[in-house]
C-alpha positions as CSV (number, residue, x, y, z in Angstrom):
1,M,123.5,135.4,189.0
2,A,124.5,133.7,186.0
3,S,121.9,131.8,183.5
4,T,121.9,128.7,183.4
5,T,120.2,127.6,179.8
6,L,119.7,123.1,179.6
7,T,119.5,121.6,176.7
8,K,115.9,119.0,176.3
9,A,118.0,116.2,176.7
10,Q,119.8,117.4,179.8
11,I,115.9,119.0,180.8
12,K,114.2,115.2,180.4
13,K,117.7,113.4,182.3
14,I,116.5,115.9,185.4
15,A,112.7,114.8,185.2
16,E,113.6,111.0,185.0
17,E,115.3,111.5,187.5
18,K,112.4,113.2,189.1
19,E,110.5,110.7,189.1
20,K,113.1,107.8,190.2
21,L,113.2,109.7,193.4
22,E,109.3,110.7,194.0
23,E,109.0,106.5,193.1
24,I,112.2,106.2,196.0
25,R,109.6,108.2,198.2
26,K,106.4,106.4,197.6
27,Q,108.9,103.5,199.5
28,I,110.0,105.1,202.0
29,K,107.7,104.2,205.7
30,I,108.3,106.3,208.5
31,E,107.3,105.1,212.2
32,I,107.7,107.2,215.1
33,L,108.0,105.6,218.2
34,R,107.9,107.8,221.0
35,P,107.4,111.7,219.1
36,G,108.6,115.6,220.5
37,D,106.8,117.0,222.6
38,A,106.5,120.3,219.6
39,S,108.6,122.7,222.3
40,N,112.2,121.1,223.1
41,F,113.7,121.6,219.2
42,P,117.9,120.2,218.8
43,K,119.6,123.3,218.9
44,K,123.0,123.6,217.2
45,G,125.5,121.6,218.9
46,D,123.0,119.1,220.0
47,S,123.9,115.5,220.0
48,L,120.7,113.2,218.0
49,S,120.0,110.2,217.5
50,I,118.3,108.1,215.6
51,H,117.5,104.3,215.0
52,Y,116.5,103.1,211.4
53,K,115.4,99.6,210.0
54,C,116.1,99.2,206.0
55,F,114.8,96.5,204.1
56,L,115.0,94.9,199.8
57,P,111.6,94.7,199.2
58,D,111.7,91.0,199.3
59,G,111.8,92.0,203.4
60,T,115.4,91.0,203.9
61,M,116.8,93.6,205.7
62,I,120.3,95.0,205.3
63,D,120.8,97.7,207.7
64,N,119.8,98.2,211.5
65,R,121.5,101.2,213.9
């Protein structure tokens, strides 16, 4: 495996991006409408579906699938 040396600027940029992602994660709300049964799991090749709604901070819905 090759070794990579990062500059201080690159490390700072990575830390800033990580902080932004953490802020986004804090804003995500998940509501489980129908939980799984903890014994049946999707297998490779299975089809899954998900319904989601995406809102802006002001409450405006921007996506609903």
